[in-house]
mmCIF file of the C-alpha atoms, coordinates in Angstrom:
data_MODEL
# 
_entry.id   MODEL 
# 
loop_
_atom_site.group_PDB 
_atom_site.id 
_atom_site.type_symbol 
_atom_site.label_atom_id 
_atom_site.label_alt_id 
_atom_site.label_comp_id 
_atom_site.label_asym_id 
_atom_site.label_entity_id 
_atom_site.label_seq_id 
_atom_site.pdbx_PDB_ins_code 
_atom_site.Cartn_x 
_atom_site.Cartn_y 
_atom_site.Cartn_z 
_atom_site.occupancy 
_atom_site.B_iso_or_equiv 
_atom_site.pdbx_formal_charge 
_atom_site.auth_seq_id 
_atom_site.auth_comp_id 
_atom_site.auth_asym_id 
_atom_site.auth_atom_id 
_atom_site.pdbx_PDB_model_num 
ATOM 1  C CA . MET A 1 1  ? 55.984 184.797 132.303 1.00 0.00 ? 1  MET A CA 1 
ATOM 2  C CA . ALA A 1 2  ? 58.659 182.087 132.023 1.00 0.00 ? 2  ALA A CA 1 
ATOM 3  C CA . GLN A 1 3  ? 61.272 182.381 129.299 1.00 0.00 ? 3  GLN A CA 1 
ATOM 4  C CA . GLU A 1 4  ? 60.951 180.132 126.288 1.00 0.00 ? 4  GLU A CA 1 
ATOM 5  C CA . TYR A 1 5  ? 63.425 179.491 123.462 1.00 0.00 ? 5  TYR A CA 1 
ATOM 6  C CA . GLU A 1 6  ? 63.816 177.373 120.359 1.00 0.00 ? 6  GLU A CA 1 
ATOM 7  C CA . ALA A 1 7  ? 66.955 176.088 118.666 1.00 0.00 ? 7  ALA A CA 1 
ATOM 8  C CA . PHE A 1 8  ? 67.730 174.257 115.438 1.00 0.00 ? 8  PHE A CA 1 
ATOM 9  C CA . VAL A 1 9  ? 69.963 171.209 115.987 1.00 0.00 ? 9  VAL A CA 1 
ATOM 10 C CA . ARG A 1 10 ? 71.497 168.761 113.548 1.00 0.00 ? 10 ARG A CA 1 
ATOM 11 C CA . ASP A 1 11 ? 71.855 165.889 116.057 1.00 0.00 ? 11 ASP A CA 1 
ATOM 12 C CA . ARG A 1 12 ? 69.209 165.837 118.789 1.00 0.00 ? 12 ARG A CA 1 
ATOM 13 C CA . GLN A 1 13 ? 70.862 163.037 120.799 1.00 0.00 ? 13 GLN A CA 1 
ATOM 14 C CA . ARG A 1 14 ? 74.141 164.947 121.004 1.00 0.00 ? 14 ARG A CA 1 
ATOM 15 C CA . ALA A 1 15 ? 72.319 168.124 122.000 1.00 0.00 ? 15 ALA A CA 1 
ATOM 16 C CA . VAL A 1 16 ? 70.513 166.486 124.952 1.00 0.00 ? 16 VAL A CA 1 
ATOM 17 C CA . SER A 1 17 ? 73.542 164.438 126.068 1.00 0.00 ? 17 SER A CA 1 
ATOM 18 C CA . GLY A 1 18 ? 74.036 166.509 129.232 1.00 0.00 ? 18 GLY A CA 1 
ATOM 19 C CA . ARG A 1 19 ? 77.274 168.067 127.932 1.00 0.00 ? 19 ARG A CA 1 
ATOM 20 C CA . GLU A 1 20 ? 77.768 171.731 127.166 1.00 0.00 ? 20 GLU A CA 1 
ATOM 21 C CA . VAL A 1 21 ? 76.802 172.566 123.602 1.00 0.00 ? 21 VAL A CA 1 
ATOM 22 C CA . VAL A 1 22 ? 76.968 175.764 121.562 1.00 0.00 ? 22 VAL A CA 1 
ATOM 23 C CA . LEU A 1 23 ? 73.600 176.880 120.195 1.00 0.00 ? 23 LEU A CA 1 
ATOM 24 C CA . THR A 1 24 ? 71.850 179.863 118.775 1.00 0.00 ? 24 THR A CA 1 
ATOM 25 C CA . LEU A 1 25 ? 68.669 180.321 120.775 1.00 0.00 ? 25 LEU A CA 1 
ATOM 26 C CA . ARG A 1 26 ? 65.685 182.194 119.416 1.00 0.00 ? 26 ARG A CA 1 
ATOM 27 C CA . ASP A 1 27 ? 63.695 183.934 122.143 1.00 0.00 ? 27 ASP A CA 1 
ATOM 28 C CA . LEU A 1 28 ? 59.990 183.028 122.056 1.00 0.00 ? 28 LEU A CA 1 
ATOM 29 C CA . THR A 1 29 ? 58.995 185.083 125.093 1.00 0.00 ? 29 THR A CA 1 
ATOM 30 C CA . PRO A 1 30 ? 56.258 187.552 124.092 1.00 0.00 ? 30 PRO A CA 1 
ATOM 31 C CA . GLY A 1 31 ? 57.326 191.164 124.053 1.00 0.00 ? 31 GLY A CA 1 
ATOM 32 C CA . ARG A 1 32 ? 59.835 193.476 122.507 1.00 0.00 ? 32 ARG A CA 1 
ATOM 33 C CA . HIS A 1 33 ? 62.657 190.924 122.156 1.00 0.00 ? 33 HIS A CA 1 
ATOM 34 C CA . LYS A 1 34 ? 60.610 188.069 120.691 1.00 0.00 ? 34 LYS A CA 1 
ATOM 35 C CA . TYR A 1 35 ? 62.595 186.188 118.013 1.00 0.00 ? 35 TYR A CA 1 
ATOM 36 C CA . ARG A 1 36 ? 65.886 187.787 119.108 1.00 0.00 ? 36 ARG A CA 1 
ATOM 37 C CA . GLY A 1 37 ? 68.729 185.340 118.546 1.00 0.00 ? 37 GLY A CA 1 
ATOM 38 C CA . ILE A 1 38 ? 71.531 184.786 121.046 1.00 0.00 ? 38 ILE A CA 1 
ATOM 39 C CA . ALA A 1 39 ? 74.563 182.537 120.736 1.00 0.00 ? 39 ALA A CA 1 
ATOM 40 C CA . VAL A 1 40 ? 75.196 180.593 123.939 1.00 0.00 ? 40 VAL A CA 1 
ATOM 41 C CA . ARG A 1 41 ? 77.120 177.775 125.525 1.00 0.00 ? 41 ARG A CA 1 
ATOM 42 C CA . ALA A 1 42 ? 74.423 175.778 127.332 1.00 0.00 ? 42 ALA A CA 1 
ATOM 43 C CA . VAL A 1 43 ? 73.366 172.459 128.847 1.00 0.00 ? 43 VAL A CA 1 
ATOM 44 C CA . ILE A 1 44 ? 70.059 170.981 127.674 1.00 0.00 ? 44 ILE A CA 1 
ATOM 45 C CA . SER A 1 45 ? 67.948 168.761 129.924 1.00 0.00 ? 45 SER A CA 1 
ATOM 46 C CA . GLU A 1 46 ? 65.687 166.413 127.991 1.00 0.00 ? 46 GLU A CA 1 
ATOM 47 C CA . THR A 1 47 ? 63.131 166.535 130.817 1.00 0.00 ? 47 THR A CA 1 
ATOM 48 C CA . PRO A 1 48 ? 62.224 170.143 131.691 1.00 0.00 ? 48 PRO A CA 1 
ATOM 49 C CA . LEU A 1 49 ? 63.666 171.198 135.047 1.00 0.00 ? 49 LEU A CA 1 
ATOM 50 C CA . ALA A 1 50 ? 61.924 173.661 137.360 1.00 0.00 ? 50 ALA A CA 1 
ATOM 51 C CA . GLY A 1 51 ? 63.417 177.134 137.229 1.00 0.00 ? 51 GLY A CA 1 
ATOM 52 C CA . GLU A 1 52 ? 65.003 176.685 133.796 1.00 0.00 ? 52 GLU A CA 1 
ATOM 53 C CA . PRO A 1 53 ? 63.648 178.211 130.577 1.00 0.00 ? 53 PRO A CA 1 
ATOM 54 C CA . LEU A 1 54 ? 61.778 175.888 128.204 1.00 0.00 ? 54 LEU A CA 1 
ATOM 55 C CA . LEU A 1 55 ? 63.543 174.953 124.987 1.00 0.00 ? 55 LEU A CA 1 
ATOM 56 C CA . TRP A 1 56 ? 61.844 173.663 121.871 1.00 0.00 ? 56 TRP A CA 1 
ATOM 57 C CA . LEU A 1 57 ? 64.213 171.760 119.604 1.00 0.00 ? 57 LEU A CA 1 
ATOM 58 C CA . ARG A 1 58 ? 63.765 171.820 115.833 1.00 0.00 ? 58 ARG A CA 1 
ATOM 59 C CA . SER A 1 59 ? 65.442 169.692 113.206 1.00 0.00 ? 59 SER A CA 1 
ATOM 60 C CA . VAL A 1 60 ? 67.536 171.223 110.449 1.00 0.00 ? 60 VAL A CA 1 
ATOM 61 C CA . VAL A 1 61 ? 64.436 171.340 108.227 1.00 0.00 ? 61 VAL A CA 1 
ATOM 62 C CA . GLY A 1 62 ? 62.312 172.921 110.975 1.00 0.00 ? 62 GLY A CA 1 
ATOM 63 C CA . ALA A 1 63 ? 60.313 169.973 112.345 1.00 0.00 ? 63 ALA A CA 1 
ATOM 64 C CA . ARG A 1 64 ? 59.556 170.771 116.001 1.00 0.00 ? 64 ARG A CA 1 
ATOM 65 C CA . ASP A 1 65 ? 59.791 168.162 118.771 1.00 0.00 ? 65 ASP A CA 1 
ATOM 66 C CA . THR A 1 66 ? 56.461 167.366 120.403 1.00 0.00 ? 66 THR A CA 1 
ATOM 67 C CA . GLU A 1 67 ? 57.796 167.843 123.961 1.00 0.00 ? 67 GLU A CA 1 
ATOM 68 C CA . PRO A 1 68 ? 59.950 170.718 125.246 1.00 0.00 ? 68 PRO A CA 1 
ATOM 69 C CA . CYS A 1 69 ? 63.302 170.421 127.008 1.00 0.00 ? 69 CYS A CA 1 
ATOM 70 C CA . SER A 1 70 ? 64.870 172.928 129.354 1.00 0.00 ? 70 SER A CA 1 
ATOM 71 C CA . VAL A 1 71 ? 68.080 174.887 128.923 1.00 0.00 ? 71 VAL A CA 1 
ATOM 72 C CA . ARG A 1 72 ? 70.670 176.211 131.374 1.00 0.00 ? 72 ARG A CA 1 
ATOM 73 C CA . ILE A 1 73 ? 72.713 178.993 129.784 1.00 0.00 ? 73 ILE A CA 1 
ATOM 74 C CA . VAL A 1 74 ? 76.335 178.715 130.904 1.00 0.00 ? 74 VAL A CA 1 
ATOM 75 C CA . GLU A 1 75 ? 77.756 181.581 128.839 1.00 0.00 ? 75 GLU A CA 1 
ATOM 76 C CA . GLU A 1 76 ? 76.477 184.082 126.311 1.00 0.00 ? 76 GLU A CA 1 
ATOM 77 C CA . LEU A 1 77 ? 78.800 184.216 123.287 1.00 0.00 ? 77 LEU A CA 1 
ATOM 78 C CA . PRO A 1 78 ? 79.542 187.150 120.973 1.00 0.00 ? 78 PRO A CA 1 
ATOM 79 C CA . PRO A 1 79 ? 77.004 187.673 118.177 1.00 0.00 ? 79 PRO A CA 1 
ATOM 80 C CA . ILE A 1 80 ? 79.624 187.219 115.414 1.00 0.00 ? 80 ILE A CA 1 
ATOM 81 C CA . PHE A 1 81 ? 81.773 184.092 114.981 1.00 0.00 ? 81 PHE A CA 1 
ATOM 82 C CA . ASP A 1 82 ? 85.179 184.043 113.333 1.00 0.00 ? 82 ASP A CA 1 
ATOM 83 C CA . ALA A 1 83 ? 84.504 181.636 110.467 1.00 0.00 ? 83 ALA A CA 1 
ATOM 84 C CA . PRO A 1 84 ? 85.244 181.399 106.756 1.00 0.00 ? 84 PRO A CA 1 
ATOM 85 C CA . PRO A 1 85 ? 82.553 182.933 104.536 1.00 0.00 ? 85 PRO A CA 1 
ATOM 86 C CA . TYR A 1 86 ? 79.803 180.502 103.458 1.00 0.00 ? 86 TYR A CA 1 
ATOM 87 C CA . SER A 1 87 ? 80.949 177.844 105.936 1.00 0.00 ? 87 SER A CA 1 
ATOM 88 C CA . ASP A 1 88 ? 78.501 175.366 107.411 1.00 0.00 ? 88 ASP A CA 1 
ATOM 89 C CA . TYR A 1 89 ? 76.724 176.910 110.412 1.00 0.00 ? 89 TYR A CA 1 
ATOM 90 C CA . PHE A 1 90 ? 76.614 173.673 112.414 1.00 0.00 ? 90 PHE A CA 1 
ATOM 91 C CA . THR A 1 91 ? 80.314 172.955 111.781 1.00 0.00 ? 91 THR A CA 1 
ATOM 92 C CA . VAL A 1 92 ? 81.188 176.392 113.160 1.00 0.00 ? 92 VAL A CA 1 
ATOM 93 C CA . LEU A 1 93 ? 79.084 175.760 116.282 1.00 0.00 ? 93 LEU A CA 1 
ATOM 94 C CA . GLU A 1 94 ? 80.769 172.370 116.834 1.00 0.00 ? 94 GLU A CA 1 
ATOM 95 C CA . ALA A 1 95 ? 84.202 173.992 116.554 1.00 0.00 ? 95 ALA A CA 1 
ATOM 96 C CA . LEU A 1 96 ? 83.210 176.488 119.244 1.00 0.00 ? 96 LEU A CA 1 
ATOM 97 C CA . GLU A 1 97 ? 82.372 173.599 121.595 1.00 0.00 ? 97 GLU A CA 1 
ATOM 98 C CA . LYS A 1 98 ? 85.988 172.464 121.433 1.00 0.00 ? 98 LYS A CA 1 
ATOM 99 C CA . ASP A 1 99 ? 87.373 175.858 122.487 1.00 0.00 ? 99 ASP A CA 1 
# 
């Protein structure tokens, strides 16, 4: 079975721009690791590409796009980010993109 993920994004256009972005992916593949979250540096293709896992994008409030994208994982990041307590999650992810 092909891998399938979902990610919450604040700005969809920036996410599918073809640049590397930092995301937390939630694994939707059935099995033991379903719903496992992984932090990654990835490139999202708005049109699904053969051989790449499907990615469902959700808005900040959880509204799911009607069509999937695909994702190419460039790097898996550590599970814990160095950030001030109670900081904005999306701001921390954007800062990681600049590293």
